[in-house]
KENUMAR-760979 format. One record per residue (C-alpha): y, x, z. Coordinates in pm, whole numbers, padded with zeros to 5 digits, always signed. Each point is the difference from the previous one (the first is absolute). Last residue first. Layout:
<sites>
YXZ...
</sites>
This chain:
<sites>
-01019+02740+01789+00369-00073+00034+00152-00317-00139+00367-00022-00095+00210-00225+00221+00172-00279-00192+00340-00037-00163+00081-00285-00237+00291+00080-00233+00130-00327-00131+00129-00202-00290-00082-00364+00077-00127-00125+00336+00258+00184+00214+00279-00154-00210-00125-00347+00092-00258-00164-00222+00031-00136-00352-00177-00317+00117+00169-00085+00332+00298+00216-00089+00135-00223-00276+00239+00236-00178+00295-00082-00230+00256+00087+00266-00158-00259+00226-00239-00227-00186-00113-00320+00168+00137-00239-00263-00171+00200-00273-00340-00060+00158+00009-00377+00044-00172-00073-00328-00077+00324-00187+00306+00151-00166-00096+00366+00052-00332-00075-00174+00193-00134-00299+00198+00324-00026-00313+00217+00005-00181-00192-00273+00326-00018-00197+00013+00380-00011-00360+00009-00121+00082-00269-00258+00286+00205-00141-00218+00310-00028-00278-00193-00176+00256-00153-00235+00137-00345+00081+00364+00114+00026+00226-00306+00005-00001-00016+00381+00128+00359+00014-00102+00134+00340+00170+00280+00194-00247+00192+00214-00149+00178-00301-00381+00000-00016-00177+00320+00107-00167-00171+00295+00114+00063+00357-00082+00293+00225-00018+00037+00377-00018+00350+00147-00241+00078+00284-00003+00361+00126-00299+00094+00216+00082+00289+00229-00236+00245+00172+00050+00152+00341-00107+00314+00188+00297+00203-00119-00127+00087-00346+00175-00309-00145-00304-00096-00209+00098-00254-00264-00132-00336-00126+00193-00184-00270-00023-00374-00067+00162-00196-00285-00007-00367+00084+00001-00325-00202+00256-00278+00018+00058-00347-00144+00264-00114+00256-00066-00293-00034-00337-00133-00108-00240+00122-00268+00002+00374+00068-00104-00038+00360+00146+00159+00313-00149+00312+00161-00163+00050+00340-00011+00357+00131-00191+00032+00328+00072+00328+00179-00219+00218+00223-00040+00109+00363-00294+00203+00135+00203+00322+00025+00226-00175+00252-00275-00055+00263+00147-00315+00153-00048-00156-00346+00255-00132-00245-00059-00231-00298+00336+00015-00177+00078-00290-00234+00165+00013-00342+00080-00339-00155+00093-00101-00353-00115-00359-00049-00233-00166-00253-00250-00018+00292-00306+00100-00205+00079+00375-00022-00153+00317+00146+00035+00366+00102-00161+00127+00324+00161+00332+00088-00045+00353+00130-00359-00002+00127-00080+00360+00105+00016-00081+00371-00306-00231-00020-00055-00244+00286+00311-00202-00086-00169-00098-00329-00271-00184+00194+00244-00186+00225+00209-00099-00303-00311-00134-00175-00092-00198+00310+00350-00148+00022-00015-00096-00367-00311-00212+00041-00374+00058-00010-00256-00255-00120-00333-00079+00161-00289-00111-00225-00168-00327+00107+00223-00220-00215-00081+00193-00315+00120-00206-00298+00268-00182+00200+00128+00336+00128+00097-00048+00363+00374+00045+00076+00048+00325+00189+00347+00055-00142+00188+00242-00229+00346-00127-00099+00182+00188+00279-00161+00331-00110+00106-00002-00362-00235-00131-00265-00043+00178-00333-00137+00329+00125+00077+00371-00012-00064+00272+00261+00166+00342-00028-00180+00288+00173+00109+00362+00050-00308+00215-00035-00224+00204+00226-00340+00104-00135-00257-00098+00260-00283+00220+00125+00185+00092+00319+00010-00361+00128+00144+00016+00349+00043-00336+00171+00274-00077+00254-00079-00292+00230+00212-00314-00041-00275-00254+00064-00033-00091-00369-00046+00367-00089+00285+00239-00070+00056+00248-00285-00034+00369-00081-00148+00159-00311+00105-00309-00194-00099-00067-00362-00357-00117+00065+00125-00196+00301+00233-00207-00218-00283-00083-00238-00238-00092+00281+00260-00233+00158+00077-00164-00336-00372-00050-00065-00031-00163+00343+00284-00239-00084-00155-00070-00340-00338-00093+00151+00160-00207+00276+00192-00223-00240+00368+00059-00056+00272-00266+00014+00253-00184-00215+00185-00330-00022+00024-00200-00323-00333-00174+00052-00303-00068-00218-00357+00118-00014+00089+00364-00078+00223+00050+00305+00204+00301-00112+00072+00332+00174-00155+00246-00247+00117+00345+00107+00124+00299-00202-00007+00336+00178+00212+00287-00136-00055+00357+00117+00255+00283+00010-00131+00357+00028+00093+00071-00363+00143-00318-00141-00071-00374+00013-00374+00050-00040-00193-00330+00000-00194-00209+00248-00167-00336-00060-00014-00371+00073-00140-00281-00214-00328-00015+00190-00179-00326-00077+00071-00026-00370-00350+00118-00098+00183+00209-00258+00144+00243+00253-00243+00283-00073+00106-00007-00365+00337+00132+00119+00331-00136+00127+00318+00198+00066+00172-00066-00330-00339-00041-00175+00043+00324-00194+00307+00175+00140+00186-00044-00214+00306+00027-00225-00103-00323-00170-00369-00072+00062+00031-00366-00096-00203+00016-00322-00242+00226+00187-00110-00308+00202-00043+00100+00366+00285-00224+00118-00146-00290-00199-00343+00072+00143+00145-00024+00352+00162-00340-00045-00306-00127-00187-00224+00102+00291+00229-00167+00254+00000-00319-00210+00326-00088-00173+00053-00369-00062+00013-00131-00355+00344-00023-00161-00128+00154-00323-00199-00321-00048+00317-00179-00109+00038-00376-00023+00309-00112-00194+00207-00235+00212-00029-00374+00057+00218-00135+00275-00125-00124+00335+00125-00336+00124-00341-00166-00012-00143+00301+00185+00209-00068+00310-00285-00084+00237-00218+00275-00146+00264+00271+00041+00084-00119+00351-00366-00017+00104-00061+00349-00138+00298+00135+00194-00119-00162+00324-00351+00141-00037+00115+00349-00091+00239+00019+00292-00239-00160+00251-00289+00229-00103+00186+00330+00008+00128+00019+00355+00333-00147+00112+00355+00120-00060+00034-00193-00324-00116-00321+00161+00333-00173+00067+00155+00102-00330-00281-00178-00186+00058-00325+00188+00379+00022-00032-00015+00042-00377-00253-00283-00018+00230-00233+00196+00291+00095-00228-00186-00138-00300-00119+00249-00264+00176+00191-00276-00080+00239-00286-00375-00049-00029-00180+00196-00272-00301-00105-00210-00181+00204-00266-00252+00202+00198-00034+00368+00089+00122-00040+00358-00165-00339+00047-00343+00148-00064+00039+00274+00261+00150-00249+00246-00307-00223-00034-00238+00296+00029+00147+00121+00332-00087+00371+00012+00360+00121+00000+00074-00189+00325+00375-00037+00038+00260+00223+00171+00188+00223-00245+00051-00287-00244-00343+00082-00135-00148+00281+00214-00082+00369-00045+00308+00136-00179+00221-00250+00181-00135+00123+00336+00078+00360-00081-00214+00280-00144+00112+00366-00014+00051+00173-00336+00069+00362-00085+00221+00158-00263+00013+00328-00191+00343+00086-00143+00155-00097-00331-00017-00366+00100-00047-00231-00293+00251-00025-00284-00021-00378+00029+00047-00207-00314+00120-00359+00013-00130-00298-00196+00210-00320+00016-00091-00254+00268+00332+00032+00190+00203+00013-00323-00125-00341-00111+00077-00133+00348+00355+00141+00008+00105-00112-00350+00306-00189+00122+00120+00126+00340+00151-00279+00214+00141+00154+00313-00090-00035+00368+00290-00148+00196-00137-00207+00287-00019-00311-00218-00171+00214-00263-00275+00064+00251-00050-00369+00083-00036-00097-00365+00283-00134-00216-00207+00014-00319+00190+00180-00275-00314+00184-00103-00114+00358-00057+00039+00126+00359-00180-00298+00155+00000+00080+00374-00256-00216+00182+00007-00316+00216+00209-00166-00273-00327-00083-00182+00022+00020-00378-00316+00213-00009+00162+00288-00189+00013+00237+00295-00321-00132+00156-00234+00174-00239-00127-00036-00356+00187+00270-00197-00060+00026-00373-00159+00226-00260-00362+00050+00107-00034-00319+00207-00191+00095+00315+00111+00337+00133+00310+00214-00047+00117+00337+00126-00079+00183-00326-00053+00359+00107+00003+00311-00222-00112+00334+00138+00023+00245+00286-00209+00091+00304+00188-00186+00272+00112-00300-00204-00333-00010-00181-00181-00016+00334+00232-00273+00124-00026-00208-00318-00381+00019-00004-00004-00100+00367+00221-00297-00085-00244-00101-00275-00291+00027+00242+00165-00241+00243+00045+00034+00378+00321-00207-00010+00261+00264+00088-00081+00349-00119+00071+00344+00152-00007-00166+00338-00094+00344+00127+00131+00337+00109+00073+00154-00340-00014+00376+00050+00185+00232-00237-00082+00363-00068+00128+00358+00009+00370-00085+00026+00200+00305-00113+00106+00239+00276+00373+00057+00046-00063-00031+00371+00261-00239+00140+00113-00194-00309-00353-00017-00142-00036+00138-00350-00027-00121-00356+00035-00367+00079+00039-00164-00343-00367-00101-00020+00040-00197+00322+00296-00181-00157-00196-00089-00313-00282-00138+00213+00258-00216+00180+00127-00130-00335-00356-00096-00095-00023-00192+00329+00303-00211-00088-00143-00084-00342-00331-00102+00154+00155-00209+00279+00239-00185-00232-00149-00350+00040+00046+00049+00376+00380-00013-00003+00057-00360+00118-00240+00061+00287-00173-00296+00164-00030-00054+00377+00371+00063+00058+00103-00359-00076-00219-00125+00289-00213-00314+00024+00047-00104-00363-00064+00365-00084-00364-00058+00087-00023-00137-00357-00025+00360-00123-00366-00004+00098-00158+00234-00250-00355-00094-00096+00080-00106-00357+00139+00348-00082+00324-00003-00201+00170+00262+00221-00263+00264-00075+00137+00246+00253+00033+00374+00062+00052-00018+00375+00154+00350+00025-00072+00001+00373+00023+00375+00054+00097+00322-00173-00009+00323+00202+00111+00321-00167-00106+00360+00068+00120+00338+00127-00207+00242+00207+00014+00313+00216+00356+00125-00043+00122+00297+00205+00247-00008+00287+00191+00306+00121+00367-00066-00065-00012-00379+00044-00178+00041+00335+00292+00188+00153+00124-00256+00256-00345-00125+00099-00035-00379-00005-00202-00096+00306-00326-00186-00046-00118-00361+00026+00332-00184+00034+00172+00245-00236+00088-00221-00292+00261+00168-00221+00181-00255-00216+00080+00089-00362+00291-00201-00130-00018-00306-00227+00161+00023-00341+00326-00162-00096-00001-00313-00212-00091-00075-00360+00060-00361-00099-00191-00322+00025+00121-00353-00069+00001-00291+00240-00104-00348-00108+00191-00235+00227+00236+00137+00260+00121+00331+00147+00058+00241-00285-00175+00328-00069-00353+00095+00099-00105+00364+00035-00258+00212-00183-00025+00346+00151+00144+00342-00078-00049+00366+00088-00244+00012+00289-00146-00314-00155-00162+00222-00265+00108+00122-00344-00249+00234-00162-00042+00358+00113+00110+00351-00077-00112+00248+00265+00145+00348-00025-00141+00253+00249+00258+00230+00152-00085-00088+00357-00305-00223+00048+00107-00361+00028+00190-00144+00296+00338+00103-00139-00040-00231-00297-00171+00117-00319+00195-00008-00321+00042-00282-00252+00366-00032+00089+00009-00357+00124+00080+00099+00357-00277+00022+00252+00015-00222+00307+00120+00194+00301-00252+00094+00268+00031-00266+00262+00197-00071+00314-00107-00342+00121-00291+00148+00187-00256-00270+00071+00046-00202+00319-00190+00101+00308-00329-00154+00084-00101-00222+00292+00051-00317-00197+00027+00076-00372+00339+00118-00124-00065-00086-00362-00357-00041-00121-00046-00367+00077-00360-00106-00047-00070-00151-00340+00128-00349-00062-00176-00236-00235+00171+00012-00337-00305-00053-00212+00064-00078-00363-00323-00071-00183+00076-00256-00266-00262-00261+00082+00011+00076+00372+00364-00105+00012+00029-00289+00244-00155+00110+00328+00085+00366-00061+00373-00079+00011+00016-00052+00374+00149+00339+00098+00233-00002-00298+00188-00322+00083+00286-00005-00254-00242+00156-00243-00208-00313-00001-00229-00164+00252-00262+00269-00021
</sites>
């Protein structure tokens, strides 16, 4: 991850803060496929009524989405301000099934829900964070990350404001958070995330109870110092001085909690410190809760750690420990905090099952007492009548940012799909009749997207085979009732068709950008039956409820949420690559944003 100016390499530098901008497969005009239809159903006007694609005569008020307006950058140099720009159109994607001319008149809604992903709720004062990697790449530390809680609260408020989907009029039935809910694998971050989702007061501060002890008041010009006159490297590129910023960033904030049920899927940052280190390493566990923090290291150490970030667990953990030990004399004293302790799988699950975090439900948010051994953090849940959700656990528990499935989970996935398919195909392509099954449309959820899933051996179980994204795609292609695989991890909006020579066996992969990096999106998804042999999945991007225009003197929760967005749009190297206020590599092309995804409907 060599900075936002080089997104495909950024993973090497930014494991401590979790942005992954590794490319997903191109979804626009793939080789051998025809280009998506440019002609689209018109975006709805801001009237509060259903667009033409909804059921006739049925009003559908809804909150503001990117169909109506989007944040856009103004100016050309230095620190660029945000304003409200025009919305993005709906793009009909018919690579996998033809778009019938009268489908809008006959379709009926099946489901409506929201996907959140990569919130990265972060304890930015944690001793184990490696902000010093910024010396190798300006984009490997986020200037906005101290506001992750406040920004996420504004996203919850926006989800609560959506009273009906723009294409069905149906209210969202639930939200799914597809992993990297937290950033440093800390219990206090998990407490913040669960309170954010279920409602309550959060004080996004650790260590000293009334003061900030992180890199942004370190006096080092490597970092943005919003409260000081220091001519740091970010102020030299135009970032403002904002007196009172750090005090405001650690001030308590109250989340209303989601008013709809929500589910949780684990990501690598939920399971691993830094998203890629060994959570069982006792030295790292002690360092995390201790009273010493390193703000800078020699360039040689930055290069050494960057070099091993793509390796297995042991080299990364070993090199990091050596760097922290070697530079201990330069560490600064901070207040030790046991609340930063690492999250064990059992503790992660018990926290979800805690009635104090029940919110709007369901109890456990997808997990149950049967999951408490921590070995099988995957499950099914009802999306709607005759629509099944499957949540996968794609993380390497012993330490790596990439994903995979073990054989047990892959076989469970196959059994689960078969149980809801009266007709499917075996591994050799032969049709299988399964008359005892109850057919259902299937939506699969995971943190990792298919390009980030590898067969890398698990350091804790070197003899156990792992299964990559290609194997998952091949399995899903065997079941005609699979509509989509919905995921995150990449911090990029990308929608990829996975076609099959037998058209009914095709499905979509919907990959959504993060809410910590530009463009800070979530998705509203609506599934409809077109009653012409096809179903459509509508994907509409949403932003937080914070105003696009930022007042730098406003340090209220609303003002900080707006600033959180604006700072992310000014990440090093990103603003310079904007065209019309949009950086397509991360925000996606039009066909990756607001879409209608057509797929053949299954027949039993």
